[in-house]
C-alpha positions as CSV (number, residue, x, y, z in Angstrom):
1,M,53.3,-82.8,62.3
2,Y,55.7,-85.1,60.5
3,V,53.1,-85.6,57.7
4,L,52.9,-81.9,57.2
5,F,56.7,-81.4,57.1
6,S,57.0,-84.3,54.6
7,C,54.5,-82.7,52.3
8,L,56.2,-79.3,52.5
9,A,59.5,-80.9,51.8
10,Y,58.0,-82.7,48.8
11,F,56.5,-79.5,47.3
12,F,59.7,-77.6,47.9
13,Y,61.5,-80.3,45.9
14,I,59.0,-80.2,43.0
15,V,59.2,-76.4,42.8
16,C,63.0,-76.4,42.8
17,H,63.6,-79.2,40.3
18,R,60.6,-79.1,38.0
19,K,61.5,-82.3,36.3
20,L,58.6,-84.7,36.5
21,L,60.4,-87.7,35.1
22,S,63.3,-88.4,37.5
23,T,64.3,-90.9,40.1
24,G,63.8,-88.3,42.8
25,F,60.3,-87.5,41.7
26,I,59.4,-91.2,41.5
27,F,60.7,-92.0,45.0
28,L,59.3,-88.9,46.8
29,T,55.9,-89.1,45.1
30,F,55.4,-92.7,46.1
31,Y,56.6,-92.1,49.7
32,V,54.4,-89.0,50.2
33,F,51.4,-90.7,48.6
34,T,51.9,-93.7,50.9
35,L,52.3,-91.5,54.0
36,L,49.2,-89.4,53.2
37,V,46.9,-92.3,52.4
38,G,48.0,-94.2,55.5
39,Y,47.7,-91.2,57.8
40,L,44.2,-90.4,56.5
41,G,43.0,-94.0,56.5
42,F,44.0,-94.7,60.1
43,N,43.9,-91.4,61.9
44,V,41.3,-89.2,60.1
45,F,39.0,-91.7,58.5
46,T,38.6,-95.5,58.9
47,F,39.0,-96.8,55.3
48,S,42.4,-98.4,56.1
49,Y,41.2,-100.6,58.8
50,G,40.6,-104.3,58.0
51,M,43.5,-104.6,55.6
52,P,45.1,-108.0,55.0
53,F,46.7,-109.2,58.3
54,E,45.1,-106.3,60.1
55,L,48.5,-105.0,61.3
56,G,47.3,-101.5,62.1
57,D,43.9,-102.3,63.6
58,D,45.1,-102.6,67.2
59,L,47.8,-99.9,67.2
60,Y,47.6,-96.6,69.1
61,R,48.3,-93.2,67.7
62,K,51.8,-93.2,69.2
63,S,52.8,-96.1,67.0
64,F,51.6,-94.3,63.9
65,V,53.5,-91.1,64.9
66,N,56.7,-93.3,65.1
67,A,56.0,-94.5,61.6
68,E,55.5,-91.0,60.3
69,F,58.8,-90.0,61.8
70,V,60.5,-92.9,60.0
71,F,58.9,-91.7,56.7
72,F,59.9,-88.1,57.3
73,I,63.6,-89.1,58.0
74,A,63.7,-91.3,54.8
75,I,62.1,-88.5,52.7
76,V,64.4,-85.7,53.9
77,S,67.5,-87.9,53.7
78,F,66.7,-89.0,50.1
79,M,66.1,-85.4,49.1
80,L,69.4,-84.3,50.6
81,G,71.3,-87.1,48.8
82,D,69.5,-86.2,45.6
83,S,70.3,-82.5,45.9
84,I,74.0,-83.2,46.8
85,S,74.4,-85.4,43.8
86,G,72.8,-82.7,41.6
87,L,75.1,-80.0,42.9
88,V,78.3,-82.0,42.7
89,F,77.7,-83.2,39.1
90,R,75.8,-80.2,37.7
91,K,78.8,-78.9,35.8
92,S,80.5,-82.2,35.4
93,S,81.3,-83.5,31.9
94,I,79.2,-86.6,32.6
95,Q,76.0,-84.6,32.6
96,E,75.9,-83.4,29.0
97,S,73.0,-81.0,28.2
98,I,70.5,-82.5,25.8
99,T,69.8,-79.8,23.1
100,Q,66.7,-79.8,21.0
101,K,68.8,-81.0,18.1
102,Q,70.1,-84.0,20.0
103,A,66.7,-84.8,21.3
104,S,65.2,-84.9,17.8
105,V,67.8,-87.2,16.3
106,F,65.7,-90.3,17.2
107,L,62.5,-88.6,15.9
108,K,64.1,-87.7,12.5
109,A,64.8,-91.4,12.0
110,G,61.1,-92.2,12.2
111,A,60.6,-93.5,8.7
112,G,63.2,-96.2,9.0
113,Q,62.3,-97.0,12.6
114,K,58.6,-97.6,11.6
115,K,59.7,-100.5,9.4
116,I,61.1,-102.2,12.5
117,L,58.6,-101.1,15.1
118,F,55.4,-102.4,13.5
119,P,56.7,-105.9,12.7
120,L,58.0,-106.1,16.3
121,L,54.6,-104.9,17.7
122,L,52.8,-107.6,15.7
123,L,55.3,-110.1,16.9
124,S,54.8,-109.1,20.6
125,W,51.0,-109.1,20.2
126,S,51.2,-112.5,18.6
127,M,53.3,-113.9,21.4
128,L,50.8,-112.6,24.0
129,V,47.8,-114.0,22.1
130,L,49.4,-117.4,21.2
131,S,50.6,-117.9,24.8
132,Y,46.9,-118.3,25.8
133,G,45.4,-119.2,22.4
134,L,42.9,-117.1,20.6
135,D,39.9,-119.0,21.9
136,A,41.1,-118.6,25.5
137,I,41.7,-114.9,24.9
138,L,38.0,-114.5,24.0
139,Y,36.6,-117.1,26.4
140,R,38.0,-119.5,29.0
141,S,36.9,-121.3,32.2
142,K,40.1,-120.6,34.2
143,Y,41.8,-117.3,35.0
144,I,45.2,-118.6,33.7
145,P,45.2,-121.5,31.3
146,A,47.5,-124.4,31.9
147,N,50.9,-124.7,30.3
148,I,51.7,-121.0,29.9
149,G,55.3,-120.9,28.9
150,A,58.1,-118.3,28.7
151,I,56.5,-116.9,25.5
152,K,54.1,-114.8,27.6
153,S,56.9,-113.2,29.7
154,L,58.9,-112.4,26.6
155,G,55.9,-110.9,24.9
156,L,55.1,-108.7,27.9
157,L,58.7,-107.5,28.1
158,L,58.9,-106.7,24.4
159,T,55.5,-105.0,24.3
160,V,56.2,-102.7,27.3
161,L,59.6,-101.7,25.8
162,L,57.9,-100.9,22.4
163,L,55.2,-98.9,24.1
164,V,57.8,-96.7,25.7
165,L,59.5,-96.1,22.3
166,I,56.3,-95.1,20.5
167,Y,56.8,-91.3,20.7
168,G,60.2,-91.7,19.3
169,V,58.9,-93.3,16.1
170,V,55.2,-92.7,15.5
171,K,53.9,-89.2,14.9
172,S,50.3,-89.9,14.1
173,K,48.0,-89.6,17.2
174,L,45.5,-92.0,15.6
175,C,48.2,-94.6,15.1
176,M,49.4,-94.2,18.7
177,F,45.8,-94.5,19.9
178,F,45.4,-97.7,18.0
179,I,48.6,-99.2,19.4
180,Y,47.9,-98.4,23.0
181,S,44.2,-99.5,22.7
182,A,45.1,-102.8,21.0
183,T,47.7,-103.5,23.8
184,F,45.2,-102.6,26.5
185,L,42.6,-105.0,25.0
186,I,45.0,-107.9,25.2
187,F,45.9,-107.1,28.8
188,F,42.2,-106.6,29.6
189,S,41.4,-110.1,28.2
190,Y,44.1,-111.4,30.5
191,G,42.5,-109.7,33.5
192,S,46.0,-108.6,34.2
193,R,47.4,-105.7,36.3
194,F,49.6,-105.0,33.2
195,M,46.6,-102.8,32.2
196,A,48.0,-100.3,34.7
197,V,51.3,-100.3,32.8
198,V,49.8,-98.8,29.6
199,P,49.2,-95.3,30.9
200,I,52.6,-95.3,32.6
201,C,54.3,-96.2,29.3
202,Y,52.4,-93.3,27.7
203,I,53.8,-90.9,30.2
204,M,57.4,-92.2,30.0
205,S,57.3,-92.3,26.2
206,N,56.0,-88.7,26.0
207,L,58.5,-87.3,28.5
208,L,61.4,-89.1,26.9
209,F,60.7,-88.4,23.2
210,S,58.1,-85.7,22.7
211,N,59.2,-82.1,22.1
212,K,56.0,-80.9,23.8
213,N,55.7,-80.5,27.6
214,L,53.3,-83.0,29.2
215,G,51.0,-80.9,31.4
216,P,50.2,-81.9,35.0
217,T,46.6,-82.7,34.0
218,K,47.7,-85.5,31.7
219,I,50.1,-86.9,34.2
220,I,47.5,-86.9,37.0
221,S,44.9,-88.4,34.7
222,C,47.3,-91.2,33.6
223,A,48.3,-91.9,37.2
224,A,44.6,-92.1,38.3
225,S,43.9,-94.4,35.3
226,S,46.8,-96.7,36.3
227,L,45.4,-97.0,39.9
228,F,41.9,-97.6,38.4
229,F,43.2,-100.4,36.2
230,V,44.8,-102.1,39.2
231,M,41.4,-102.2,40.8
232,L,39.8,-103.3,37.6
233,A,42.2,-106.3,37.3
234,I,41.2,-107.4,40.9
235,Q,37.5,-107.2,40.0
236,L,38.0,-109.1,36.7
237,R,39.7,-111.9,38.5
238,R,36.5,-112.6,40.5
239,F,34.5,-113.0,37.3
240,E,33.6,-116.5,36.0
241,P,34.1,-117.4,33.2
242,H,37.1,-115.4,32.0
243,G,38.2,-113.8,28.8
244,L,37.5,-110.7,26.7
245,V,33.8,-111.4,26.1
246,P,32.8,-112.4,29.7
247,Y,34.8,-109.5,31.1
248,F,33.1,-107.0,28.8
249,W,29.6,-108.2,29.5
250,G,30.3,-108.7,33.2
251,L,31.3,-105.0,33.6
252,I,28.2,-103.9,31.7
253,N,25.9,-106.0,33.9
254,R,27.6,-105.5,37.3
255,G,29.3,-102.2,36.9
256,I,32.5,-101.1,38.7
257,D,33.0,-102.2,42.3
258,I,34.1,-99.0,44.1
259,D,35.1,-100.9,47.2
260,L,37.9,-102.6,45.2
261,W,39.2,-99.1,44.3
262,M,39.7,-98.4,48.0
263,F,41.2,-101.8,48.5
264,S,43.7,-101.2,45.7
265,I,44.8,-97.9,47.2
266,N,45.0,-99.4,50.7
267,Y,47.1,-102.3,49.4
268,I,49.6,-100.0,47.8
269,A,49.8,-97.4,50.5
270,S,48.1,-98.1,53.8
271,F,49.6,-101.6,54.2
272,S,53.1,-100.1,54.0
273,Y,52.2,-97.4,56.5
274,S,50.7,-99.9,59.0
275,L,53.5,-102.4,58.5
276,T,56.1,-99.8,59.4
277,A,54.2,-98.8,62.5
278,Y,53.7,-102.5,63.5
279,V,57.3,-103.6,63.1
280,V,58.7,-100.5,64.8
281,E,56.3,-101.0,67.8
282,K,56.5,-104.8,68.2
283,F,60.0,-106.0,67.2
284,S,63.7,-105.5,68.0
285,Y,66.5,-105.9,65.5
286,D,70.0,-107.3,65.6
287,I,72.5,-105.2,63.7
288,E,74.0,-108.4,62.2
289,Y,71.0,-108.5,59.9
290,F,71.8,-105.0,58.6
291,Y,75.2,-106.2,57.5
292,L,73.8,-109.4,56.0
293,S,71.2,-107.3,54.1
294,I,73.8,-105.0,52.4
295,N,76.2,-107.8,51.7
296,P,76.2,-108.4,47.9
297,A,77.0,-112.1,48.3
298,L,74.5,-114.7,47.2
299,G,71.9,-115.7,49.8
300,S,73.1,-119.3,49.7
301,M,76.6,-118.2,50.9
302,L,75.0,-116.4,53.8
303,D,72.5,-119.0,54.8
304,W,69.9,-116.3,54.2
305,A,67.0,-118.7,53.8
306,D,67.1,-119.7,57.4
307,R,68.3,-116.3,58.9
308,S,65.6,-114.4,57.1
309,K,62.9,-116.1,59.2
310,D,63.9,-113.8,62.1
311,V,63.1,-110.7,60.2
312,R,59.5,-111.5,59.4
313,V,56.2,-110.5,60.9
314,N,54.8,-113.9,60.0
315,E,55.2,-116.5,57.3
316,Y,53.8,-114.2,54.6
317,V,54.9,-110.7,55.7
318,P,58.6,-109.7,55.9
319,F,59.8,-106.7,57.8
320,N,60.0,-103.8,55.3
321,A,63.4,-102.1,54.7
322,I,62.4,-98.7,56.1
323,S,61.5,-100.2,59.5
324,E,64.6,-102.5,59.6
325,L,66.8,-99.4,59.1
326,Y,65.0,-97.4,61.9
327,L,65.4,-100.4,64.3
328,T,69.1,-100.5,63.5
329,G,69.3,-96.8,64.3
330,V,68.2,-93.4,63.0
331,A,71.7,-92.7,61.8
332,Y,71.6,-95.9,59.7
333,L,68.2,-94.9,58.3
334,S,69.5,-91.4,57.4
335,V,72.8,-92.5,55.8
336,Y,71.1,-95.3,53.8
337,F,68.5,-93.0,52.2
338,L,71.1,-90.2,51.8
339,F,73.3,-92.6,49.8
340,S,70.2,-93.9,47.9
341,G,69.2,-90.4,46.9
342,F,72.7,-89.7,45.8
343,Y,73.1,-92.9,43.8
344,W,69.7,-92.8,42.0
345,K,70.3,-89.1,41.1
346,L,73.8,-89.9,39.8
347,I,72.8,-92.7,37.5
348,D,69.8,-90.7,36.4
349,Q,72.1,-87.9,35.2
350,V,74.7,-90.1,33.7
351,V,72.3,-92.4,31.8
352,F,69.7,-89.9,30.7
353,S,72.5,-87.8,29.0
354,K,73.8,-90.8,27.2
355,S,70.8,-93.0,26.3
356,K,67.1,-92.4,26.8
357,L,66.3,-96.0,26.2
358,C,68.6,-97.1,29.0
359,A,67.1,-94.3,31.2
360,V,63.8,-96.2,31.0
361,F,65.4,-99.2,32.8
362,V,66.8,-96.8,35.5
363,Y,63.3,-95.4,36.2
364,V,61.9,-98.9,36.4
365,F,64.6,-100.1,38.8
366,C,64.1,-97.0,40.9
367,L,60.3,-97.6,41.1
368,I,60.9,-101.2,42.1
369,F,63.4,-100.1,44.7
370,T,60.9,-97.6,46.2
371,F,58.2,-100.2,46.4
372,Y,60.5,-102.8,47.9
373,T,61.7,-100.5,50.7
374,L,58.1,-100.1,51.8
375,Q,56.9,-103.7,51.5
376,Y,59.9,-106.0,51.3
377,N,63.0,-106.6,53.4
378,L,66.2,-104.6,53.4
379,R,68.2,-107.2,51.6
380,S,65.7,-107.4,48.7
381,S,65.7,-103.6,48.4
382,T,69.4,-103.2,48.4
383,R,69.9,-105.9,45.8
384,I,67.8,-103.8,43.4
385,M,70.5,-101.1,43.5
386,Y,73.2,-103.8,42.9
387,Y,71.2,-105.1,39.9
388,S,70.7,-101.6,38.5
389,F,74.4,-100.9,38.8
390,A,75.3,-104.2,37.1
391,V,72.8,-103.6,34.2
392,I,74.0,-100.0,33.6
393,S,77.6,-101.1,33.7
394,M,77.0,-103.9,31.2
395,Y,75.2,-101.5,28.9
396,F,78.0,-98.9,28.9
397,S,80.7,-101.6,28.6
398,Y,78.9,-102.9,25.5
399,F,78.6,-99.4,24.2
400,Y,82.3,-98.8,24.7
401,I,83.5,-102.1,23.2
402,I,81.2,-102.1,20.2
403,R,81.2,-98.4,19.3
404,I,84.1,-96.5,20.9
405,L,87.0,-98.9,20.6
406,P,86.6,-99.6,16.8
407,K,86.6,-95.9,16.2
408,K,89.8,-95.4,18.2
409,K,91.5,-98.3,16.3
410,N,90.5,-96.8,13.0
411,H,91.9,-93.4,13.9
412,G,95.0,-95.0,15.4
């Protein structure tokens, strides 16, 4: 029943808002997807049994109903907070409407931007290749070579950022296809889950900078491709030797392992569902940990390293935030996600109206927050909101100091 109500609430939200790239869409889609896969895997079919740590294998239906209730409260509360924020600030000056003329400013600067984009792309690709070495990219004995430095991390960050900006600069579909394909091949040679980021970057870039509407077929196809690439990365890691050439021939000779596809979906969704049911059923919770979790102070100041041992299922699995909140009380669960929905919607409106580039970071932060509330503890999840607020504040402070203040002084 709670699963049905959650799905109805989700579709009602989609029909009313119609904005596919938003913090509300990201959060609710991830939660409903997790709930549906977990429900089907444990209660209708059996594909979710045997997951790592087997948390849901010995639970009764009543435990899963409790978990479904927790998901339902979180979904409805987040929707309510999102809607309140949208209503309160709909006509506010902070939410400036983006006209077609404003949206095309970046596109009109394409010729000049290309001169910067392509050298930066070549630089980011070079960093990714050189971090392993060209020989190791093509063929290596170990999955990750020794002595991989910070150059790889910097290359990944720069590459992902540039992929998101593609539609704002490049108009040629052939050129965009080459850029995305070349990037994918590098990630493929790594055997990295960053392959899954490529279609996500395509969606974000299209929604942010393209004047054309991105149909649901493309969005669903990109989302399915992203899940498929997660599974593909898991399979590639099992190959020996490693590298572009062994991976290519390995897939031709062995084909795609469909079982890993189900494992990838289970790991993303069913594990969160069963973890929630398990923690709610097996553990109690001291409200002291709630206040420690929302405290912005450093962990060393709160002795969190020792105290966090009491909010873990075992050495490897922490309580997830959503179950911690429920064990604290339904009121705490409701208020927390009500505030979360309000907060993410607010910064979505503020940032998207000011800077599409900064909006990318908001959506990434929101995605991490959503995932953390399902698989990591409450303190880790809450700190994502603190980090996002700090980053957005620094961005707008920089914008004000560098661009606004000089103009005011000149006019004064």
